[in-house]
N, C-alpha and C positions, 0 to 999 in steps of 0.2 A: 585342253591339253597343257597349255601354258600355266593355267591356274593349278592344275594337279602337280606340275613340276615344282612350282613355288612352294606348295604345301609340303611336298616330299623333302625339299631342300631345308625348310624350317624344322621339320621333324628330325632330319639328320643332324642339324646344328644343335638342337636340344639334346639329342642322344650323346653327341660328342661332348657337350658341356657337362652332362650328367656323369659321363665316364671320367672326365677330367676331375670333377669334384670328388667322385668316389675314389679315384686314385690317390687323393690326398688324405683319405681317411684310413686309419690303421697304419701299419708299417709294411712297406713293400721292399724286400731285400733282394739285392743282386750280389752274387758271389764274386769277390775280387780274387781271393786266393783260398784254396781249400786243400789241406793236407790229409792224407789217409789216416783213419782211426778204426779201431775195432768197434763192435756193436755196443749199443747202450745197454747197461744193466740197471738193476733196481735194488738199491740198498734197503728199501722199504723202511721198516721201523727199527733201524739200527743206526748208531752213530759211527758208521764206518766209511764215511765219505773219503777220509784220508787214504784208506786202503783201495777203494774203487778208483779214485782219481789217480793215485800214484801208479797203480798197476795198469790202468788205462793209458797213462802216459808212456810207461815202458813198453806196453804192447804197440803203441804208435811208433815208438822209437825203432822197434824191430821191423815194422812195416817200412819205415824210412830207410833202414839199413838193407832192405831187400831180403830179410830173413823169413818172410812169410807171416802168417797170422797165428798168434798165440792167444791162449785164454788162461790166464793165471788164476790161482785160487785165493780169493780175498780172505777167506776164513783161515787159511794157513798163516798169513801174516798177522791177522787179528789174534789168533791163538798164541803165536810166539810173542807178540807185543804185550798182550795181557799177562803172560807169564812174567816177562821182565818187569813190567810196571808194578805187578803185585809184589815182587821181591824188593823193588826200590821203595815202594810205599812202606813195607814192613821195616826195612832197614832204617828208614827215616821216621819211624813211628807215626806215619800218616801225615807227615808234613809236606808231602807233594800230593797233587790231586790224583785220584784214581777214578777214571771215567771211561766212557765208551770212545771218546774222541782220541785223536792221535795226530801225528804230523807226517809230512812227506818223508822226513828223515827216518821215522820208524820203519817205513817200508824199505828204504835204501839200506838201513842197518840190518834188517832181517835178511834181505837178499844177499848182502855181502857176508854175513856171519852164519846164517842158517840155510841159505839157498832159497829155492822157490820150487813150486810144483804146479802142474797143470790142474785145472778145475776137476778133470776126470779122476784125479787121484784122491779126492776128498768128497764126502757127501755134498750134495747140492745144498746151499744155504737154506736153513729153515726146516729141512726135511726130517731131521732127527727128533724134533719136537712137534711134528705134525703140521707144519706150515709149509707153504710153497715158496716163501721168500723170507729173508732174515727178519726176525722179530725178537728184539732183545728185552722186551718188557719184563718177562719172568726171569730170563737168564741173568741179566745184569743186576737185578735186585738181589738174587742169590749170591752172585759173585762179589758184589760190593759189600754185602754183609759179612761174607767170609773174610775178605781182605781187612775190613775194619776191625773185626774181632781179633785178628792177629796183630794188626798195626797199633791199635789203641786199647787193647785189652788190659786187664789188671794182672795178668800172669807175669811172674818175674823172670821166666825163662821159656823159650819156645821149645816145643818137642821136636825131635828130628824128623817127624812125619808131617809137620804143619803144611808143607807145600803140596803134599800129595792130594789133599782135599781140594785145593785150588785147581790143580791139574785135572782132577777127576771131573770137576764141574765143566771145565773147558772141553774136555773130551766128550762129555755127555751132550753138550749143546752144540758144539762146533764140529766135532769129529776128531778122531785121533790124527795127529800129524805123522804121516808115514816116514819111516827111515829108509825105505826102499820101495820102489813101485815100477811097474812096467808101462811104458807109453809107446804106442806105435811099434810094438814088437821088441823094444829095447829096454833093458833094465837100467834104472837110474837111482841115485840118491838125490835128495833135494840139492845138495851141493854140486853133484855132477850135472844135474839138469840145468842148474844156473850157469855153469861153465859152458854148456852146449849152446846157450843163447847168444853168447858173444858179448853180452852186456858187461860193462865195467863201471861199477858204482863210483869210481874215482873220476869219471867223466862228468859227474853231475854236481851242480852247486845250487845253493839257495841264494836268492837275491831279494833285497827289500829296499825301502827308502824312508828313513826317518832321521830327524835332526838331533835327537838326544844322544847320538853317537857320531863320531867323525865319519864323513864320507870316505869312500875308498878303503875302508877298514872292515874287519869282521866283528860281529858282536852276537851275543846270545839273545835272540828275540824273546822278549818277556811276555810270553803267553803260557797259560796253564798246561796246554797239551804239548808244549815243548819240554817235556819232563826229562828228556835225554840231554837237554842243554846244547842242542846243535847250534852252530853258528851260521849266520847269513852275511853275505857281502852287502855293504851299504852304498847305494848310489843316489845321487841327486835325482829328483823326479823326472826331469826331462830325459836323462840318460836311461833311467829305469824303463820309461815308456819306449824309448828308442830300441832298447834290447828286445822288448816284446814284439814290437812291430817288425823289426828286422828279422827276428827269428822266424816268424810265420811266413814272411815273404820269401825267405830262403829255404823253405821246406821243413822247418822244425815245428814241433808242438811243445807245450810246456804245461806242467801242473800248476794250477792257479788256486791259491788260498785267499779267500775273500770274505767280507762281511755281506751276508745276504738278508740282513734284517731291515735294510732301507726300504722305504715305501716304493721306490723305483724298481726294486727287484720283485717282479710279479710272476704269477703262475701263467701269465700269457707268453712266457719265454723271452722276457725283456729284462734288462738291467740298465736303467737310465737314471740320470740325476737332473731332472728338470729344474730350471731357475724359476721358482714359484713367484718371486717378486716381479720378474720380467713378464710372466704370464698374467699376473694380477693387473698389471698396468696396461694391458692390451684392451682397447675399447671393444666391448661386445665379445670378449674372448671366451673360449671354451671353459675357462676357469669359472666365470660367472654362471655360465649355462649349467655346468655340472654341480658347482658348490652351492650357489646362492649364499646363504649365511653359514653353511655347514663347513666344517674343517675335518670331517671324519677321514680316517686313513683309507677306508675302503673307497670313498668318493675320489680321493686323490689318486689312488691306484687306477681307477677306471679312467680318469683323465689322462694319466701318464701313458696308458696303453692305447689311447684313442688315436694318436698320430704323433709324428715327431714334433717335439717342442723345444724351445730354447733351453740349453743346459748351462749349468754353472761353469765358470772358468776355475778349474781346480788349481790351487797353489800348494807349494810345499808346506806352507804354514797351516793351511786348512787340513791337510793330511795329518800333520802332527797334532793339531788340536783335537781332531776327532779320535785319534789313538789315545791321547793322554786323558781325555775325559770319558773314555769307555764308549763313545759313540761308534767307533770302529772296533769290532770284536772278531775273534777268530772263529768263524762259524762253519765254513763249508769249503771243501776241496773239489775242484772240477778240472777239466782239461781244455785248454785253448788250442784250437787246431786250424783256425781260418780267419779270414777278414771278409766282411761283406759291407755293402753300402745301402743306405735307404734311398727312397725316391728323391731326396734332396741332395744326395751325394755325400752325406755324412757317414763316416766309417765306424764299424762295430767289430769287435772280436766275436768269432763264432765259438761257442762253448759247448762241450759235451758234458752233460750232467749225469747224475746216477740216480735219478728218480723215476726211471722207466720211460716209456714212450707215450703215455696217455696225456700229452700236452699239445699245445697248438703247433709247435714245430717238431713234434715227435722226439722229444728229449734234447733238442738243441736250444740253447739260449743265445740271444744276441745282446752282448754287453757293450754299451757305448764306451768310447775311450775316456770320456769324463768319469764314468762310473769306475772303470778300471783304475784310473789315476787316483781317484779318491778312496776307494774301498779295497784295494789289494793289500793283503797282509804280507804275503811273500810268494815267490814262485820257485819251482824246481825246474831247472833247465840244463840242457847239455852245454857244457862250457864252450864247445866249438860253435854254438849259435850266437855267442856274444861278439859283437863287432870288435875287431882287433884293437882299435884305439881305446875302447872301454876296458877290454880285458887287460890291456897293458897297465892302465891306471889301477886296476885291482890286483895286479901282479899274478894273474891267472895264466898259466902256461899250458 
């Protein structure tokens, strides 16, 4: 009996040890703070993250405000934005970019000047051309060619109907933007529907953090998709991060524009910035086990997703250098809505993506604060979410 007890005790210890070892593999997240958001959508094969993230952010704002759940039409703001961008491109003879991408400001501008509509007032994305999700492969090839032919053509004068062909293409692929519609038994225009939400676009500001312009001032962020030349407030990195952390802890979400081309941004639902030199110096580290003599990006991504690893200490200078040498690029818009911690107590922002839910965390990404500090291009946030001492420095009232 005593021998059997000892054997059982050893088995239990081994099981406990195995559990502890397993717990350190992979990432185990615990929610610290989670603010309400609407469901995850799928932008599919379209460069419309700016529309999905901005509208997802405003939908979350309405939840925070106690207004209920809204589902805005991304293709409405895409239609209106491509109209305006085509006109700007032609006026400047093609000397601004015309592309699928856009900015958070495009959506705010649309909502303020054209209004907004619910998804039910427009065709579901992709359905007009026989797809179940947005697919811009054919659509944008046609649209770009049209815009280029007008902007860079050899004609000496534009005909008065040049824009109608652009608008017809937008209508055919995205659907016509209604001037009036009925929603839940009530008639609206896009403007009156916007008014009914209670959202005020003057409550929202863009923040960033770069040293090539003075801190606590506004400047036009030099990225191609900022074709409306919108301004952002410039903060030192520590205060930039303080705003983001404080906002989430106080019940706010924000739209997050970031570079997602880093090896640490993985399809495993992670965005991390491992300190490769520190990992290399660890005796018998996972680096050696995974890599050997290989330095392939896929191998590194597997390593970075294997478990929490030491991360780089991000500085203002590193951010600026990465921006100036094109390592940090304006790639993707998402919504930050929460904070979680891993099994070692390190905190991450919880991010709503727009790539659907066929991923490890069902459409949620966990972005380490090192990654956010290093790779954030700008954020769109309610000015009331900014700590009062920082808002005062920016002269935001």
